[in-house]
DSSP file (Angstrom, degrees, kcal/mol; ACC not computed):
  #  RESIDUE AA STRUCTURE BP1 BP2  ACC     N-H-->O    O-->H-N    N-H-->O    O-->H-N    TCO  KAPPA ALPHA  PHI   PSI    X-CA   Y-CA   Z-CA
    1    1 A M     >        0   0    0      0, 0.0     4,-2.3     0, 0.0     5,-0.2   0.000 360.0 360.0 360.0 -37.9    0.0    0.0    0.0
    2    2 A V  H  >  +     0   0    0      1,-0.2     4,-2.4     2,-0.2     5,-0.2   0.907 360.0  53.6 -62.4 -40.6    2.9    2.3    0.8
    3    3 A K  H  > S+     0   0    0      1,-0.2     4,-2.0     2,-0.2    -1,-0.2   0.906 109.1  48.2 -60.6 -42.5    4.3    1.6   -2.7
    4    4 A T  H  > S+     0   0    0      2,-0.2     4,-2.0     1,-0.2    -1,-0.2   0.897 110.1  51.6 -66.5 -40.7    1.0    2.6   -4.3
    5    5 A A  H  X S+     0   0    0     -4,-2.3     4,-1.9     1,-0.2    -1,-0.2   0.901 110.5  48.9 -62.8 -40.3    0.7    5.8   -2.3
    6    6 A K  H  X S+     0   0    0     -4,-2.4     4,-2.1     1,-0.2    -1,-0.2   0.865 107.4  55.2 -67.9 -34.7    4.3    6.7   -3.4
    7    7 A A  H  X S+     0   0    0     -4,-2.0     4,-2.4     2,-0.2    -1,-0.2   0.886 106.1  52.2 -63.4 -38.2    3.3    6.0   -7.0
    8    8 A I  H  X S+     0   0    0     -4,-2.0     4,-2.6     2,-0.2    -2,-0.2   0.929 108.0  51.1 -61.7 -45.1    0.4    8.4   -6.7
    9    9 A A  H  X S+     0   0    0     -4,-1.9     4,-2.0     1,-0.2    -2,-0.2   0.891 110.5  49.0 -60.6 -39.8    2.8   11.1   -5.4
   10   10 A V  H  X S+     0   0    0     -4,-2.1     4,-2.3     2,-0.2    -1,-0.2   0.925 111.4  49.0 -66.0 -44.3    5.2   10.5   -8.4
   11   11 A T  H  X S+     0   0    0     -4,-2.4     4,-2.2     1,-0.2    -2,-0.2   0.900 109.6  52.4 -62.2 -41.1    2.3   10.7  -10.9
   12   12 A V  H  X S+     0   0    0     -4,-2.6     4,-1.8     1,-0.2    -1,-0.2   0.918 109.4  49.2 -60.9 -43.4    1.0   13.9   -9.2
   13   13 A Q  H  X S+     0   0    0     -4,-2.0     4,-2.0     1,-0.2    -1,-0.2   0.893 109.5  51.8 -64.5 -39.2    4.5   15.4   -9.6
   14   14 A E  H  X S+     0   0    0     -4,-2.3     4,-3.0     1,-0.2    -1,-0.2   0.874 106.1  55.5 -63.2 -36.5    4.7   14.4  -13.2
   15   15 A M  H  X S+     0   0    0     -4,-2.2     4,-1.6     2,-0.2    -1,-0.2   0.899 106.2  50.5 -63.9 -39.6    1.3   16.1  -13.8
   16   16 A V  H  X S+     0   0    0     -4,-1.8     4,-0.7     2,-0.2    -1,-0.2   0.931 113.0  46.5 -62.6 -44.4    2.7   19.3  -12.4
   17   17 A T  H >X S+     0   0    0     -4,-2.0     4,-1.9     1,-0.2     3,-1.0   0.932 113.7  47.3 -62.9 -46.7    5.7   19.1  -14.8
   18   18 A K  H 3X S+     0   0    0     -4,-3.0     4,-1.4     1,-0.2    -1,-0.2   0.736  96.8  73.3 -69.6 -22.0    3.5   18.2  -17.8
   19   19 A S  H 3< S+     0   0    0     -4,-1.6    -1,-0.2    -5,-0.2    -2,-0.2   0.822 112.2  26.9 -63.0 -28.4    1.1   21.0  -17.1
   20   20 A T  H << S+     0   0    0     -3,-1.0    -2,-0.2    -4,-0.7    -1,-0.2   0.753 131.4  36.3-102.2 -30.1    3.7   23.5  -18.3
   21   21 A T  H  < S-     0   0    0     -4,-1.9    -3,-0.2     1,-0.2    -2,-0.2   0.890 135.1  -1.9 -92.3 -42.0    5.8   21.4  -20.7
   22   22 A N    ><  +     0   0    0     -4,-1.4     3,-1.9    -5,-0.2     4,-0.2  -0.551  55.5 177.1-153.6  79.6    3.2   19.1  -22.4
   23   23 A P  G >  S+     0   0    0      0, 0.0     3,-1.5     0, 0.0     4,-0.3   0.704  76.5  75.0 -60.7 -19.4   -0.4   19.4  -21.3
   24   24 A D  G >  S+     0   0    0      1,-0.3     3,-0.6     2,-0.1     4,-0.3   0.785  91.3  56.3 -63.4 -25.4   -1.5   16.9  -24.0
   25   25 A E  G <> S+     0   0    0     -3,-1.9     4,-1.8     1,-0.2    -1,-0.3   0.455  80.1  91.0 -86.1  -0.5    0.0   14.1  -21.8
   26   26 A L  H <> S+     0   0    0     -3,-1.5     4,-2.9     1,-0.2    -1,-0.2   0.831  79.4  60.2 -64.6 -31.5   -2.1   15.0  -18.8
   27   27 A G  H <> S+     0   0    0     -3,-0.6     4,-2.1    -4,-0.3    -1,-0.2   0.915 105.5  47.1 -62.5 -43.1   -4.9   12.6  -19.9
   28   28 A I  H  > S+     0   0    0     -4,-0.3     4,-2.2    -3,-0.2    -1,-0.2   0.919 114.8  46.6 -63.7 -43.9   -2.5    9.6  -19.7
   29   29 A L  H  X S+     0   0    0     -4,-1.8     4,-2.7     2,-0.2    -2,-0.2   0.877 109.9  53.2 -67.6 -37.0   -1.3   10.7  -16.3
   30   30 A A  H  X S+     0   0    0     -4,-2.9     4,-2.3     2,-0.2    -1,-0.2   0.894 109.5  49.6 -63.5 -39.0   -4.8   11.3  -15.0
   31   31 A N  H  X S+     0   0    0     -4,-2.1     4,-2.4     2,-0.2    -2,-0.2   0.913 111.0  49.1 -64.5 -42.6   -5.7    7.7  -16.1
   32   32 A Q  H  X S+     0   0    0     -4,-2.2     4,-2.8     2,-0.2    -2,-0.2   0.911 110.6  50.9 -61.9 -43.0   -2.6    6.4  -14.3
   33   33 A L  H  X S+     0   0    0     -4,-2.7     4,-2.5     1,-0.2    -2,-0.2   0.909 109.9  50.0 -60.3 -43.7   -3.6    8.4  -11.2
   34   34 A T  H  X S+     0   0    0     -4,-2.3     4,-2.3     2,-0.2    -2,-0.2   0.916 112.2  47.0 -62.7 -44.5   -7.1    7.0  -11.3
   35   35 A N  H  X S+     0   0    0     -4,-2.4     4,-2.1     2,-0.2    -2,-0.2   0.921 112.7  49.1 -64.0 -44.2   -5.7    3.4  -11.6
   36   36 A D  H  X S+     0   0    0     -4,-2.8     4,-2.5     1,-0.2    -2,-0.2   0.903 111.4  49.3 -63.3 -41.0   -3.2    3.9   -8.8
   37   37 A Y  H  X S+     0   0    0     -4,-2.5     4,-2.9     2,-0.2    -1,-0.2   0.916 108.3  53.8 -65.6 -40.6   -5.9    5.3   -6.5
   38   38 A G  H  X S+     0   0    0     -4,-2.3     4,-1.8     1,-0.2    -1,-0.2   0.908 110.7  46.8 -57.7 -42.2   -8.2    2.4   -7.3
   39   39 A Q  H  X S+     0   0    0     -4,-2.1     4,-2.3     2,-0.2    -1,-0.2   0.916 111.5  51.1 -66.0 -42.9   -5.5    0.0   -6.3
   40   40 A L  H  X S+     0   0    0     -4,-2.5     4,-1.9     1,-0.2    -2,-0.2   0.909 108.2  52.3 -60.7 -42.5   -4.8    2.0   -3.1
   41   41 A A  H  X S+     0   0    0     -4,-2.9     4,-1.0     1,-0.2    -1,-0.2   0.891 110.2  48.5 -62.7 -39.1   -8.5    2.0   -2.2
   42   42 A Q  H  < S+     0   0    0     -4,-1.8     3,-0.4     1,-0.2    -1,-0.2   0.895 113.1  47.4 -66.4 -39.8   -8.5   -1.8   -2.6
   43   43 A E  H  X S+     0   0    0     -4,-2.3     4,-1.3     1,-0.2    -2,-0.2   0.766 104.3  62.5 -72.2 -25.2   -5.4   -2.2   -0.5
   44   44 A A  H  X S+     0   0    0     -4,-1.9     4,-2.8    -5,-0.2     5,-0.3   0.806  90.3  68.3 -71.9 -29.2   -6.8    0.1    2.2
   45   45 A K  H  X S+     0   0    0     -4,-1.0     4,-2.1    -3,-0.4    -1,-0.2   0.965 106.1  36.6 -58.4 -56.7   -9.7   -2.2    3.0
   46   46 A P  H  > S+     0   0    0      0, 0.0     4,-2.1     0, 0.0    -1,-0.2   0.868 115.7  56.2 -65.9 -31.6   -7.7   -5.0    4.6
   47   47 A A  H  < S+     0   0    0     -4,-1.3    -2,-0.2     1,-0.2     4,-0.2   0.910 109.8  45.2 -63.6 -40.8   -5.3   -2.5    6.1
   48   48 A A  H >< S+     0   0    0     -4,-2.8     3,-0.8     1,-0.2    -1,-0.2   0.873 113.1  50.6 -70.2 -36.6   -8.2   -0.8    7.9
   49   49 A L  H 3< S+     0   0    0     -4,-2.1    -2,-0.2    -5,-0.3    -1,-0.2   0.839 114.4  43.0 -70.5 -32.2   -9.7   -4.1    9.0
   50   50 A T  T 3< S+     0   0    0     -4,-2.1    -1,-0.2    -5,-0.2    -2,-0.2   0.284  87.0 127.7 -97.9  10.7   -6.4   -5.3   10.5
   51   51 A A  S <  S-     0   0    0     -3,-0.8    65,-0.1    -4,-0.2    64,-0.1  -0.184  77.8-100.5 -64.6 162.0   -5.4   -2.1   12.1
   52   52 A E  S    S-     0   0    0     63,-0.4     2,-0.3    62,-0.1    -1,-0.1   0.855  99.4  -6.0 -53.6 -41.8   -4.5   -2.0   15.8
   53   53 A N  S  > S-     0   0    0     -5,-0.1     4,-2.0     1,-0.1     5,-0.1  -0.930  77.8 -96.8-148.8 173.7   -8.0   -0.7   16.8
   54   54 A E  H  > S+     0   0    0     -2,-0.3     4,-2.5     1,-0.2     5,-0.2   0.843 118.2  58.0 -64.2 -34.2  -11.2    0.5   15.2
   55   55 A E  H  > S+     0   0    0      2,-0.2     4,-1.9     1,-0.2    -1,-0.2   0.920 108.2  44.9 -63.6 -44.3  -10.2    4.1   15.5
   56   56 A I  H  > S+     0   0    0      2,-0.2     4,-2.4     1,-0.2    -1,-0.2   0.895 111.7  54.3 -66.9 -38.9   -7.0    3.7   13.5
   57   57 A G  H  X S+     0   0    0     -4,-2.0     4,-2.1     1,-0.2    -2,-0.2   0.918 110.5  44.8 -59.8 -44.5   -8.9    1.7   10.9
   58   58 A S  H  X S+     0   0    0     -4,-2.5     4,-2.6     1,-0.2    -1,-0.2   0.831 110.2  56.1 -70.6 -29.8  -11.4    4.4   10.5
   59   59 A H  H  X S+     0   0    0     -4,-1.9     4,-2.4    -5,-0.2    -2,-0.2   0.915 107.5  48.5 -65.4 -42.6   -8.6    7.0   10.3
   60   60 A I  H  X S+     0   0    0     -4,-2.4     4,-2.3     2,-0.2    -2,-0.2   0.942 112.7  48.4 -60.9 -47.4   -7.0    5.1    7.5
   61   61 A K  H  X S+     0   0    0     -4,-2.1     4,-2.5     1,-0.2    -2,-0.2   0.928 111.7  49.4 -57.8 -46.8  -10.3    4.9    5.6
   62   62 A R  H  X S+     0   0    0     -4,-2.6     4,-2.5     1,-0.2    -1,-0.2   0.916 111.5  48.3 -61.8 -44.3  -11.0    8.6    6.1
   63   63 A R  H  X S+     0   0    0     -4,-2.4     4,-2.1     1,-0.2    -1,-0.2   0.888 111.8  49.4 -65.4 -38.9   -7.5    9.6    4.9
   64   64 A V  H  X S+     0   0    0     -4,-2.3     4,-2.1     2,-0.2    -1,-0.2   0.896 111.1  50.2 -67.3 -38.9   -7.8    7.4    1.8
   65   65 A Q  H  X S+     0   0    0     -4,-2.5     4,-2.1     2,-0.2    -2,-0.2   0.916 109.5  50.7 -64.5 -42.6  -11.3    8.9    1.1
   66   66 A E  H  X S+     0   0    0     -4,-2.5     4,-2.1     1,-0.2    -2,-0.2   0.901 109.5  51.2 -61.1 -40.3   -9.8   12.4    1.4
   67   67 A L  H  X S+     0   0    0     -4,-2.1     4,-2.7     1,-0.2    -1,-0.2   0.895 107.1  54.5 -62.6 -39.5   -7.1   11.4   -1.0
   68   68 A G  H  X S+     0   0    0     -4,-2.1     4,-2.4     2,-0.2    -2,-0.2   0.900 107.3  49.2 -61.0 -42.3   -9.7   10.1   -3.4
   69   69 A H  H  X S+     0   0    0     -4,-2.1     4,-2.1     1,-0.2    -1,-0.2   0.908 112.2  49.1 -63.6 -41.0  -11.5   13.5   -3.4
   70   70 A G  H  X S+     0   0    0     -4,-2.1     4,-2.2     2,-0.2    -2,-0.2   0.901 110.4  50.1 -65.0 -40.8   -8.3   15.3   -4.0
   71   71 A C  H  X S+     0   0    0     -4,-2.7     4,-2.5     2,-0.2    -2,-0.2   0.906 109.5  51.5 -64.1 -41.0   -7.4   12.9   -6.9
   72   72 A A  H  X S+     0   0    0     -4,-2.4     4,-2.1     1,-0.2    -1,-0.2   0.915 110.4  48.8 -61.7 -42.3  -10.8   13.5   -8.5
   73   73 A A  H  X S+     0   0    0     -4,-2.1     4,-2.3     1,-0.2    -1,-0.2   0.895 111.0  50.5 -64.4 -38.8  -10.3   17.2   -8.3
   74   74 A L  H  X S+     0   0    0     -4,-2.2     4,-2.5     2,-0.2    -2,-0.2   0.897 108.7  50.9 -67.0 -40.1   -6.9   16.9   -9.8
   75   75 A V  H  X S+     0   0    0     -4,-2.5     4,-2.1     2,-0.2    -1,-0.2   0.904 110.3  50.7 -62.8 -40.4   -8.2   14.8  -12.7
   76   76 A T  H  X S+     0   0    0     -4,-2.1     4,-2.2     2,-0.2    -2,-0.2   0.920 110.8  48.0 -62.3 -44.3  -10.9   17.5  -13.3
   77   77 A K  H  X S+     0   0    0     -4,-2.3     4,-2.4     1,-0.2    -2,-0.2   0.878 109.4  54.0 -64.5 -37.3   -8.2   20.3  -13.3
   78   78 A A  H  X S+     0   0    0     -4,-2.5     4,-1.9     2,-0.2    -1,-0.2   0.908 108.7  48.7 -63.8 -40.4   -6.1   18.2  -15.7
   79   79 A G  H  X S+     0   0    0     -4,-2.1     4,-1.6     2,-0.2    -2,-0.2   0.905 111.1  50.2 -64.0 -41.5   -9.1   17.9  -18.1
   80   80 A A  H  X S+     0   0    0     -4,-2.2     4,-1.6     1,-0.2    -2,-0.2   0.887 110.4  50.0 -64.0 -39.1   -9.7   21.7  -17.9
   81   81 A L  H  < S+     0   0    0     -4,-2.4    -1,-0.2     1,-0.2    -2,-0.2   0.850 106.6  54.9 -70.3 -33.4   -6.1   22.4  -18.6
   82   82 A Q  H  < S+     0   0    0     -4,-1.9    -1,-0.2     1,-0.2    -2,-0.2   0.865 106.7  52.5 -65.9 -33.8   -6.2   20.1  -21.6
   83   83 A C  H  < S+     0   0    0     -4,-1.6    -2,-0.2     1,-0.3    -1,-0.2   0.866 129.0  17.5 -69.2 -36.4   -9.1   22.1  -23.0
   84   84 A S  S >< S+     0   0    0     -4,-1.6     3,-1.7    -5,-0.1    -1,-0.3  -0.667  71.2 175.3-136.7  81.6   -7.2   25.4  -22.6
   85   85 A P  T 3  S+     0   0    0      0, 0.0    -1,-0.1     0, 0.0    -3,-0.1   0.672  78.4  53.9 -63.8 -19.2   -3.5   24.7  -22.3
   86   86 A S  T 3  S+     0   0    0      4,-0.0     2,-0.7     5,-0.0     3,-0.1   0.462  75.9 115.5 -96.3   0.9   -2.5   28.3  -22.3
   87   87 A D    <>  -     0   0    0     -3,-1.7     4,-1.8    -6,-0.2     5,-0.1  -0.597  47.7-165.8 -75.3 109.8   -4.8   29.4  -19.4
   88   88 A A  H  > S+     0   0    0     -2,-0.7     4,-2.3     1,-0.2    -1,-0.2   0.847  85.8  55.7 -65.6 -35.4   -2.4   30.5  -16.6
   89   89 A Y  H  > S+     0   0    0      2,-0.2     4,-2.4     1,-0.2    -1,-0.2   0.914 107.6  48.3 -64.9 -43.0   -5.2   30.5  -14.0
   90   90 A T  H  > S+     0   0    0      2,-0.2     4,-2.5     1,-0.2    -1,-0.2   0.884 110.6  51.8 -65.5 -38.4   -6.1   26.8  -14.8
   91   91 A K  H  X S+     0   0    0     -4,-1.8     4,-2.5     2,-0.2    -1,-0.2   0.921 109.8  49.7 -61.3 -43.3   -2.4   25.9  -14.6
   92   92 A K  H  X S+     0   0    0     -4,-2.3     4,-2.4     1,-0.2    -2,-0.2   0.911 110.7  49.6 -62.3 -42.8   -2.2   27.6  -11.2
   93   93 A E  H  X S+     0   0    0     -4,-2.4     4,-2.7     2,-0.2    -1,-0.2   0.908 110.4  50.4 -62.4 -42.4   -5.3   25.7  -10.0
   94   94 A L  H  X S+     0   0    0     -4,-2.5     4,-2.6     2,-0.2    -2,-0.2   0.924 111.2  48.4 -61.8 -44.5   -3.8   22.4  -11.2
   95   95 A I  H  X S+     0   0    0     -4,-2.5     4,-1.9     2,-0.2    -2,-0.2   0.901 112.9  47.9 -63.9 -41.3   -0.5   23.1   -9.4
   96   96 A E  H  X S+     0   0    0     -4,-2.4     4,-1.9     2,-0.2    -2,-0.2   0.905 112.8  48.0 -66.2 -41.8   -2.4   24.0   -6.2
   97   97 A T  H  X S+     0   0    0     -4,-2.7     4,-2.3     1,-0.2    -2,-0.2   0.892 109.9  53.2 -65.7 -39.2   -4.6   21.0   -6.3
   98   98 A A  H  X S+     0   0    0     -4,-2.6     4,-2.5     1,-0.2    -1,-0.2   0.885 106.8  52.5 -62.7 -38.7   -1.5   18.8   -7.0
   99   99 A R  H  X S+     0   0    0     -4,-1.9     4,-2.0     1,-0.2    -1,-0.2   0.913 109.6  48.8 -62.7 -42.3    0.1   20.2   -3.8
  100  100 A K  H  X S+     0   0    0     -4,-1.9     4,-2.2     2,-0.2    -2,-0.2   0.892 110.4  51.0 -65.3 -39.1   -3.0   19.4   -1.8
  101  101 A V  H  X S+     0   0    0     -4,-2.3     4,-2.2     2,-0.2    -2,-0.2   0.918 108.5  51.6 -64.5 -42.7   -3.0   15.8   -3.2
  102  102 A S  H  X S+     0   0    0     -4,-2.5     4,-1.8     1,-0.2    -1,-0.2   0.894 109.7  50.5 -60.2 -39.3    0.6   15.4   -2.3
  103  103 A E  H  X S+     0   0    0     -4,-2.0     4,-1.6     1,-0.2    -1,-0.2   0.899 109.0  51.0 -64.0 -40.9   -0.2   16.5    1.2
  104  104 A K  H  X S+     0   0    0     -4,-2.2     4,-2.1     1,-0.2    -2,-0.2   0.842 105.3  56.6 -67.7 -32.8   -3.1   14.0    1.4
  105  105 A V  H  X S+     0   0    0     -4,-2.2     4,-2.5     1,-0.2    -1,-0.2   0.920 106.3  50.1 -61.7 -42.9   -0.7   11.2    0.3
  106  106 A S  H  X S+     0   0    0     -4,-1.8     4,-2.1     1,-0.2    -2,-0.2   0.855 108.3  53.1 -65.2 -33.0    1.6   12.1    3.2
  107  107 A H  H  X S+     0   0    0     -4,-1.6     4,-2.3     2,-0.2    -1,-0.2   0.898 108.7  49.5 -66.6 -40.3   -1.5   11.9    5.5
  108  108 A V  H  X S+     0   0    0     -4,-2.1     4,-2.4     2,-0.2    -2,-0.2   0.934 111.1  49.4 -62.6 -45.8   -2.3    8.4    4.2
  109  109 A L  H  X S+     0   0    0     -4,-2.5     4,-2.1     1,-0.2    -2,-0.2   0.889 110.9  50.0 -61.9 -38.8    1.2    7.3    4.8
  110  110 A A  H  X S+     0   0    0     -4,-2.1     4,-2.2     2,-0.2    -1,-0.2   0.898 109.9  50.6 -66.0 -40.1    1.1    8.7    8.3
  111  111 A A  H  X S+     0   0    0     -4,-2.3     4,-1.8     2,-0.2    -2,-0.2   0.896 110.6  49.6 -64.7 -39.6   -2.1    6.9    9.0
  112  112 A L  H  X S+     0   0    0     -4,-2.4     4,-1.3     2,-0.2    -1,-0.2   0.899 109.1  51.8 -65.0 -40.0   -0.6    3.6    7.8
  113  113 A Q  H  X S+     0   0    0     -4,-2.1     4,-0.7     1,-0.2     3,-0.3   0.901 108.4  51.1 -63.9 -40.2    2.4    4.1    9.9
  114  114 A A  H >< S+     0   0    0     -4,-2.2     3,-0.7     1,-0.2     4,-0.5   0.873 109.1  52.1 -63.7 -36.3    0.2    4.6   13.0
  115  115 A G  H 3X S+     0   0    0     -4,-1.8     4,-0.5     1,-0.2   -63,-0.4   0.743 105.8  55.1 -70.6 -23.3   -1.7    1.4   12.1
  116  116 A N  H 3X S+     0   0    0     -4,-1.3     4,-3.0    -3,-0.3     5,-0.2   0.582  83.9  84.3 -87.4 -10.0    1.6   -0.5   11.9
  117  117 A R  H <X S+     0   0    0     -3,-0.7     4,-2.4    -4,-0.7    -1,-0.2   0.925  92.9  46.3 -59.3 -44.5    2.8    0.4   15.4
  118  118 A G  H  > S+     0   0    0     -4,-0.5     4,-2.2    -3,-0.3    -1,-0.2   0.902 112.6  50.1 -64.1 -41.5    0.8   -2.4   16.9
  119  119 A T  H  X S+     0   0    0     -4,-0.5     4,-2.3     1,-0.2    -2,-0.2   0.927 111.5  48.2 -62.1 -44.7    2.0   -4.8   14.4
  120  120 A Q  H  X S+     0   0    0     -4,-3.0     4,-2.5     1,-0.2    -2,-0.2   0.888 109.6  52.9 -64.3 -38.3    5.6   -3.8   15.0
  121  121 A A  H  X S+     0   0    0     -4,-2.4     4,-2.6    -5,-0.2    -1,-0.2   0.897 109.2  49.8 -63.4 -39.8    5.1   -4.1   18.8
  122  122 A C  H  X S+     0   0    0     -4,-2.2     4,-2.8     2,-0.2    -2,-0.2   0.905 110.4  49.8 -64.8 -41.3    3.8   -7.7   18.3
  123  123 A I  H  X S+     0   0    0     -4,-2.3     4,-2.1     2,-0.2    -2,-0.2   0.921 112.4  47.6 -62.9 -43.7    6.8   -8.5   16.1
  124  124 A T  H  X S+     0   0    0     -4,-2.5     4,-2.2     2,-0.2    -2,-0.2   0.917 113.5  47.7 -63.3 -44.0    9.2   -7.1   18.8
  125  125 A A  H  X S+     0   0    0     -4,-2.6     4,-2.7     2,-0.2    -2,-0.2   0.910 111.0  50.9 -64.3 -42.4    7.4   -9.0   21.5
  126  126 A A  H  X S+     0   0    0     -4,-2.8     4,-2.4     1,-0.2    -1,-0.2   0.891 109.8  50.8 -62.3 -39.4    7.4  -12.2   19.6
  127  127 A S  H  X S+     0   0    0     -4,-2.1     4,-2.0     2,-0.2    -1,-0.2   0.914 110.8  48.3 -64.1 -42.9   11.1  -11.8   19.0
  128  128 A A  H  X S+     0   0    0     -4,-2.2     4,-2.1     2,-0.2    -2,-0.2   0.913 111.7  49.4 -63.9 -43.1   11.7  -11.3   22.7
  129  129 A V  H  X S+     0   0    0     -4,-2.7     4,-2.7     1,-0.2    -2,-0.2   0.896 108.6  53.4 -63.9 -39.9    9.6  -14.3   23.6
  130  130 A S  H  X S+     0   0    0     -4,-2.4     4,-2.4     1,-0.2    -1,-0.2   0.897 108.5  50.4 -60.9 -40.1   11.6  -16.4   21.1
  131  131 A G  H  X S+     0   0    0     -4,-2.0     4,-2.2     2,-0.2    -1,-0.2   0.900 110.7  48.5 -64.1 -41.2   14.8  -15.3   22.7
  132  132 A I  H  X S+     0   0    0     -4,-2.1     4,-2.6     2,-0.2    -2,-0.2   0.914 111.1  50.4 -65.0 -43.0   13.5  -16.3   26.2
  133  133 A I  H  X S+     0   0    0     -4,-2.7     4,-2.8     1,-0.2    -2,-0.2   0.911 109.7  50.7 -62.2 -42.1   12.3  -19.7   24.9
  134  134 A A  H  X S+     0   0    0     -4,-2.4     4,-2.2     2,-0.2    -1,-0.2   0.912 110.5  49.6 -61.9 -41.7   15.8  -20.3   23.3
  135  135 A D  H  X S+     0   0    0     -4,-2.2     4,-2.4     2,-0.2    -2,-0.2   0.911 111.7  48.4 -62.7 -42.3   17.4  -19.4   26.7
  136  136 A L  H  X S+     0   0    0     -4,-2.6     4,-2.8     2,-0.2    -2,-0.2   0.912 109.9  52.0 -64.3 -42.3   15.1  -21.8   28.5
  137  137 A D  H  X S+     0   0    0     -4,-2.8     4,-2.3     1,-0.2    -2,-0.2   0.912 110.6  48.5 -59.6 -42.3   15.8  -24.5   26.0
  138  138 A T  H  X S+     0   0    0     -4,-2.2     4,-2.3     2,-0.2    -2,-0.2   0.926 111.9  48.6 -63.7 -44.9   19.5  -24.1   26.5
  139  139 A T  H  X S+     0   0    0     -4,-2.4     4,-2.7     1,-0.2    -2,-0.2   0.910 111.5  49.9 -61.8 -42.9   19.1  -24.1   30.3
  140  140 A I  H  X S+     0   0    0     -4,-2.8     4,-2.8     2,-0.2     5,-0.2   0.897 108.7  53.2 -62.4 -40.5   17.0  -27.3   30.1
  141  141 A M  H  X S+     0   0    0     -4,-2.3     4,-1.8    -5,-0.2    -2,-0.2   0.933 112.9  42.7 -61.3 -46.3   19.6  -28.9   27.9
  142  142 A F  H  X>S+     0   0    0     -4,-2.3     5,-1.7     2,-0.2     6,-0.7   0.897 115.0  50.4 -67.0 -39.7   22.4  -28.2   30.4
  143  143 A A  H ><5S+     0   0    0     -4,-2.7     3,-0.8     1,-0.2    13,-0.4   0.911 110.4  49.2 -65.0 -41.7   20.3  -29.2   33.4
  144  144 A T  H 3<5S+     0   0    0     -4,-2.8    -1,-0.2     1,-0.2    -2,-0.2   0.860 107.4  55.4 -65.2 -35.7   19.3  -32.5   31.7
  145  145 A A  H 3<5S-     0   0    0     -4,-1.8    -1,-0.2    -5,-0.2    -2,-0.2   0.635 116.4-117.3 -72.9 -12.9   23.0  -33.2   31.0
  146  146 A G  T X<5S+     0   0    0     -3,-0.8     3,-1.1    -4,-0.6    -3,-0.2   0.475  81.3 120.3  93.8   2.5   23.7  -32.8   34.7
  147  147 A T  T 3 <S+     0   0    0     -5,-1.7    -4,-0.2     1,-0.2    -5,-0.1   0.673  77.8  48.2 -75.8 -14.6   26.0  -29.8   34.5
  148  148 A L  T 3  S+     0   0    0     -6,-0.7    -1,-0.2    -5,-0.2    -5,-0.1   0.304  82.9 127.8-105.1   8.7   23.7  -27.7   36.6
  149  149 A N    <   -     0   0    0     -3,-1.1     6,-0.1     1,-0.1     4,-0.1  -0.333  59.7-118.2 -66.6 146.8   23.3  -30.3   39.4
  150  150 A R        -     0   0    0      4,-0.5    -1,-0.1     1,-0.1    -2,-0.0  -0.207  30.6 -99.6 -74.0 172.9   23.9  -29.2   42.9
  151  151 A E  S    S+     0   0    0      2,-0.1    -1,-0.1    -2,-0.0    -2,-0.1   0.813 104.6  69.2 -66.2 -31.3   26.6  -30.8   45.0
  152  152 A N  S    S-     0   0    0      1,-0.1     0, 0.0     3,-0.0     0, 0.0  -0.018 107.3 -87.3 -78.8-168.3   24.1  -33.1   46.8
  153  153 A S  S    S+     0   0    0     -4,-0.1     2,-0.1     2,-0.0    -1,-0.1   0.442  86.0 117.5 -86.3   0.6   22.3  -35.9   45.2
  154  154 A E        -     0   0    0      3,-0.0    -4,-0.5     4,-0.0     2,-0.3  -0.436  46.1-164.7 -68.6 142.3   19.3  -33.9   43.8
  155  155 A T     >  -     0   0    0     -6,-0.1     4,-1.0    -2,-0.1     3,-0.4  -0.803  34.0-110.6-121.7 166.8   19.0  -33.9   40.0
  156  156 A F  H >> S+     0   0    0    -13,-0.4     4,-2.0    -2,-0.3     3,-0.6   0.888 117.2  61.1 -61.5 -39.3   17.1  -31.8   37.6
  157  157 A A  H 34 S+     0   0    0      1,-0.3    -1,-0.2     2,-0.2   -13,-0.0   0.848  98.7  57.5 -58.6 -34.8   14.9  -34.7   36.8
  158  158 A D  H 34 S+     0   0    0     -3,-0.4    -1,-0.3     1,-0.2    -2,-0.2   0.864 113.6  38.4 -63.3 -35.5   13.8  -34.8   40.5
  159  159 A H  H <<        0   0    0     -4,-1.0    -2,-0.2    -3,-0.6    -1,-0.2   0.685 360.0 360.0 -87.9 -21.4   12.5  -31.2   40.2
  160  160 A R     <        0   0    0     -4,-2.0    -1,-0.2    -5,-0.1    -2,-0.1   0.503 360.0 360.0 -63.5 360.0   11.1  -31.5   36.7
């Protein structure tokens, strides 16, 4: 999902560049933006469902929806600029809308990062537990071999 969000940001930046150099290519880029957003929206569903809690899940959904509205506005501005490529006001509007979309992409990425904190905490905890289990296995191995027996006649097997 992060990869798709970054692809959207790249496409938006290309749209800004093409708005001044070659407005005829904005249609292709708008189509690419639409496809990338569609993919992001599909990827956001499981991300929101598996988020740490319901609040983070709804935050991810909300940020993705806001990005969708921004992308739709940018596609509209791109179409308007293709109709009148020399209109400076329309170019300015497209650039401003692109800036807002880029900002919304960063909000989506931040929401995803917040959703991953719980996952990362679980991975860290699992790693720590695995280390403890390995230490216990090693201790059991030495105890079973008799290297940890006390001086008296008690053995590990007696305590096991």
